[in-house]
C-alpha positions in Angstrom: -23.9 82.7 -253.9 -25.0 79.6 -254.7 -23.1 78.0 -257.6 -25.4 76.1 -260.1 -23.9 72.8 -261.4 -24.6 71.0 -264.4 -27.0 68.5 -262.9 -28.6 71.6 -260.8 -29.1 73.3 -264.4 -30.4 70.0 -266.1 -33.2 69.7 -263.0 -33.9 73.4 -263.6 -35.0 72.7 -267.6 -36.5 69.4 -266.0 -38.9 71.6 -263.8 -39.7 73.7 -266.6 -41.0 71.1 -268.8 -43.0 69.4 -266.1 -44.6 73.2 -265.3 -45.8 73.6 -268.9 -47.3 69.7 -268.7 -48.9 71.2 -265.5 -50.3 74.1 -267.0 -51.4 72.4 -270.3 -52.4 68.9 -268.7 -55.1 71.0 -266.7 -56.2 72.8 -269.2 -57.0 70.1 -272.0 -59.0 68.0 -268.9 -61.2 71.0 -267.9 -61.7 71.9 -271.9 -62.7 68.2 -272.5 -64.8 67.3 -269.9 -68.4 68.3 -269.7 -68.9 67.2 -266.1 -67.4 70.2 -264.5 -68.8 73.5 -264.3 -65.0 74.7 -264.2 -63.6 76.9 -266.8 -59.9 77.2 -267.4 -60.0 81.4 -268.0 -56.5 82.0 -268.4 -52.9 82.5 -267.0 -52.1 86.6 -267.4 -55.1 87.7 -266.8 -54.9 91.5 -264.1 -56.9 90.5 -261.2 -56.6 94.2 -259.6 -57.3 94.6 -255.3 -59.7 97.4 -254.2 -56.5 99.8 -253.9 -56.0 99.1 -257.8 -52.7 96.9 -257.3 -52.6 94.5 -259.9 -52.1 91.1 -259.0 -51.1 88.3 -261.9 -51.6 84.5 -260.6 -50.4 82.0 -262.7 -53.4 80.2 -263.5 -57.0 81.4 -263.2 -59.8 78.7 -262.9 -63.4 79.7 -262.4 -66.4 77.8 -261.3 -69.5 78.6 -262.5 -72.6 76.8 -261.1 -75.5 78.5 -259.2 -72.4 81.1 -257.9 -69.6 82.4 -259.5 -66.3 81.2 -258.0 -62.5 82.5 -258.5 -59.4 80.6 -258.3 -56.2 82.1 -258.2 -53.3 79.8 -258.4 -50.0 80.2 -257.4 -47.3 77.2 -259.0 -43.8 76.4 -257.7 -41.8 74.3 -259.6 -39.4 73.7 -256.0 -39.3 75.7 -252.8 -35.5 75.7 -250.6 -35.5 76.3 -247.2 -38.5 76.6 -244.6 -37.5 80.7 -244.6 -38.1 80.3 -248.4 -41.8 78.4 -248.1 -42.9 80.9 -245.5 -42.1 83.9 -247.4 -44.1 82.5 -250.6 -47.1 81.7 -248.0 -46.9 85.2 -246.8 -47.2 86.5 -250.1 -50.1 84.6 -250.8 -52.5 86.8 -248.1 -52.0 89.5 -251.0 -55.2 87.7 -252.5 -57.3 87.3 -249.2 -59.8 90.4 -250.1 -62.1 91.3 -252.8 -60.5 90.8 -256.2 -61.8 93.0 -259.5 -61.4 91.6 -263.3 -62.5 87.8 -263.3 -64.7 86.3 -266.5 -68.2 87.7 -265.8 -70.4 90.8 -267.5 -69.4 92.7 -263.5 -66.0 91.5 -263.7 -66.8 90.2 -260.0 -67.4 86.7 -258.4 -69.2 86.2 -255.3 -66.3 84.7 -253.9 -63.0 83.0 -254.5 -60.3 80.8 -253.0 -57.1 81.0 -252.7 -55.0 78.2 -254.4 -51.1 77.5 -253.6 -49.5 74.9 -255.8 -46.1 73.4 -254.9 -44.2 70.4 -256.2 -44.9 67.0 -254.5 -41.9 67.0 -253.2 -42.5 70.3 -251.3 -46.1 69.7 -250.3 -45.9 68.5 -246.9 -43.1 70.9 -245.9 -45.3 73.9 -247.0 -47.9 72.3 -244.7 -46.2 72.3 -242.0 -45.0 75.6 -242.1 -48.4 76.8 -242.4 -50.2 75.0 -239.9 -47.1 76.0 -237.5 -47.3 79.8 -238.3 -49.0 82.3 -236.4 -47.9 85.4 -238.9 -49.6 83.3 -241.7 -53.6 84.3 -242.1 -56.4 84.2 -244.2 -59.1 86.2 -242.5 -61.4 87.2 -245.5 -60.7 83.8 -248.2 -60.4 80.4 -248.1 -56.7 79.1 -248.7 -55.9 76.1 -250.4 -52.7 73.8 -251.2 -52.9 71.4 -253.8 -49.6 69.7 -254.4 -48.9 68.2 -257.9 -46.0 65.8 -259.7 -45.9 64.2 -263.3 -45.7 60.7 -262.6 -45.8 57.4 -264.1 -49.0 56.1 -263.6 -50.1 51.9 -263.8 -53.4 52.8 -264.9 -51.7 54.7 -268.2 -49.7 51.5 -269.1 -46.5 53.2 -266.9 -46.9 56.2 -269.3 -46.7 59.6 -267.7 -49.7 60.9 -266.1 -50.8 64.6 -264.2 -51.2 63.9 -260.6 -53.1 67.3 -258.4 -54.6 66.5 -255.4 -55.9 69.3 -252.8 -54.0 68.6 -249.3 -55.7 71.7 -247.3 -59.3 71.3 -246.2 -61.9 70.0 -248.8 -62.9 71.4 -251.8 -66.7 71.9 -250.9 -68.0 72.1 -254.3 -70.8 70.0 -256.1 -68.7 69.1 -258.8 -66.9 66.3 -260.2 -63.4 68.1 -261.0 -63.6 69.3 -257.1 -64.4 65.3 -255.9 -61.0 64.0 -258.2 -59.5 67.2 -256.9 -60.3 66.1 -253.3 -59.4 62.5 -254.0 -56.5 63.0 -256.1 -57.0 63.6 -260.0 -54.7 61.8 -262.8 -54.6 63.3 -266.2 -53.4 61.1 -268.8 -50.5 63.0 -270.7 -50.4 60.1 -273.5 -53.3 61.1 -275.3 -53.0 62.7 -279.3 -54.2 66.2 -278.3 -52.2 66.7 -275.5 -49.1 65.4 -277.5 -49.6 67.7 -280.2 -50.4 70.4 -278.5 -47.5 70.0 -276.1 -45.2 70.5 -279.5 -46.7 74.2 -279.7 -46.9 75.1 -276.2 -43.1 76.4 -275.1 -43.4 78.4 -272.6 -45.6 79.4 -269.4 -46.1 82.8 -267.8 -43.0 82.0 -265.4 -39.4 82.6 -266.5 -37.8 79.8 -268.3 -33.9 78.9 -266.9 -31.8 80.0 -269.9 -30.4 76.3 -270.8 -34.1 75.5 -271.5 -34.6 78.8 -273.4 -31.5 77.9 -275.6 -32.4 74.4 -276.8 -36.1 75.9 -277.6 -34.2 78.6 -279.7 -31.6 76.2 -281.4 -33.9 73.5 -282.1 -37.2 74.6 -282.6 -37.8 78.9 -282.9 -34.6 79.7 -285.2 -34.7 76.5 -287.5 -38.7 76.9 -288.2 -37.8 80.7 -288.7 -35.5 79.4 -291.8 -33.3 82.5 -292.3 -30.7 81.7 -295.1 -28.2 85.1 -293.5 -29.0 83.6 -289.9 -29.7 86.8 -288.4 -32.2 87.0 -285.9 -33.8 90.1 -283.9 -35.2 89.8 -280.4 -38.5 91.4 -281.7 -39.3 89.0 -284.5 -38.0 85.5 -282.4 -40.3 86.9 -280.0 -43.5 87.4 -283.0 -42.3 83.8 -284.0 -42.9 82.2 -280.4 -46.4 84.0 -279.8 -47.9 82.8 -283.1 -46.7 79.2 -283.3 -45.3 78.1 -279.4 -47.8 79.7 -277.1 -51.4 80.1 -278.8 -52.7 76.5 -277.5 -52.6 77.8 -273.9 -52.1 81.4 -273.6 -55.2 82.8 -275.5 -56.8 83.9 -272.4 -60.4 85.0 -272.8 -59.7 88.6 -271.6 -58.3 88.8 -275.6 -54.9 89.9 -273.5 -52.5 86.6 -274.7 -49.7 86.0 -272.5 -46.5 87.2 -273.6 -43.2 86.0 -274.0 -40.6 88.2 -272.3 -38.0 89.9 -274.6 -35.3 89.7 -271.7 -35.6 85.7 -271.3 -34.7 85.9 -275.3 -31.9 88.4 -275.0 -30.5 86.4 -271.6 -30.6 83.2 -273.5 -28.8 84.9 -277.0 -26.4 86.3 -274.6 -25.7 83.1 -272.8 -24.7 81.5 -276.8 -23.0 84.3 -277.7 -20.6 83.4 -274.8 -21.1 79.7 -275.3 -19.6 80.6 -279.1 -23.1 79.8 -280.1 -24.0 83.1 -281.5 -22.3 86.4 -282.7 -24.2 89.7 -281.3 -24.2 92.3 -284.0 -26.1 94.8 -282.1 -28.3 95.3 -279.1 -31.0 93.5 -280.6 -29.8 91.2 -283.3 -28.0 88.2 -283.3 -26.1 86.1 -285.8 -26.7 81.9 -285.1 -25.2 79.4 -287.3 -27.2 76.4 -287.0 -24.9 74.6 -289.0 -22.2 74.2 -286.1 -21.7 70.7 -285.0 -21.8 69.8 -281.3 -20.4 66.2 -280.3 -22.4 65.5 -277.5 -26.4 65.9 -276.2 -27.0 69.6 -276.9 -28.4 69.9 -273.6 -25.6 68.2 -271.9 -23.5 70.4 -273.8 -25.2 73.7 -272.5 -25.5 73.2 -269.0 -21.7 71.8 -269.0 -20.4 74.8 -270.1 -22.6 77.4 -268.4 -22.1 75.6 -264.7 -18.4 75.8 -265.9 -18.9 79.7 -266.6 -20.9 80.0 -263.6 -18.3 78.6 -261.5 -15.5 80.9 -263.3 -17.4 83.9 -262.2 -17.8 82.9 -258.6 -14.2 82.4 -258.3 -13.8 85.6 -259.7 -16.1 87.5 -257.4 -14.7 85.5 -254.3 
């Protein structure tokens, strides 16, 4: 079992924030640029294989020019060893066949390209593993690797920019966004629209780290609910998040919006109970007195306490 130190927990939280920036930055860029025929279709649309089994890519893009081309994108916050990279690449081969469920009249596209999107810090290792492997093969569909990162940009006065670049093969489409991706696309993350949308986009379909969810509940969601008795149910918190903190990004074109998972919230509330930040009243009901004074930075407090708790649990098991 790998110990989660406070520093590692803080890294997990930072990576999740950056993941949200990737989803949101890419969507707003595509929505606001008329010189591209790409569309951001959604992030929890069910794509089906011929045998009926469902796939749920992290992001789905479509290119609509003379022919429709789909892009199922799987995003990785971080990858560990080469075996981890190889396992993830092998999983991508499940997209290597005709898929049904796209945003077209007959739910089909003429072709699709499979996209694996690791963080920039992992991308070269991913390329090396893929090119050195004889077992990982894509026989029907083109496989692409898009690296991404949140970086300071001289162009935007040292403010943060989202960087995305296609690293494996050339994205051969007559489209401005495709050209930018081949060269390396930088998206300003400090424009007014992005900053407003960011405040209302606090979750994506990947499971958030528990410290992140606790922080969001404590500072944003629960305070916004403004309950005099400080009693919250999992269902009403989920509804609050769905209505106020995911709509900017997660209203998919098929009418099925992204759903925050109840087990994400339950895990966070139960950890809050362990940290004496909440009281469990029943299976789905918790009391959280938000006036409790935390003497230090809240994220530091949470990650330090959770890191200590994990170490204690591991010590008992060893």
